[in-house]
C-alpha positions, 0 to 999 in steps of 0.5 A: 474520546473519538478522534476523526481522521481527515483526508484531503482526498478520497485517494488519501483514504484509499491509500491509508486503508490499502497500506495495511494489506499484505503484498500479494493482495496489493499486487492483485489490486494493481491489476483491478484499475489504472488508478489503483495501479498508479496509487499502489506504485507511487513512491509515497505509498510504497514508503508508507507500506514498507514502514507499516510492514517493517513494524509487522512482527509477522513479516518474514522477509521483504523482497526487492521492491522492484520485483514486487511492483512488476507483477502486472 
């Protein structure tokens, strides 16, 4: 059975996709546009990403959130 996910805005879909990326590509994407920087810096996105990262068994460690978000 096919389940379709519904998003109320394109930003929600983008956030969902970006939340699966590792931190380094996310920090590079923050520098691509103001809207992506804002999206990636939002507390709701950070929480979503951290929750997904915590479930990733390949994750060696999680650095300080503040230092990760201040690369741009």
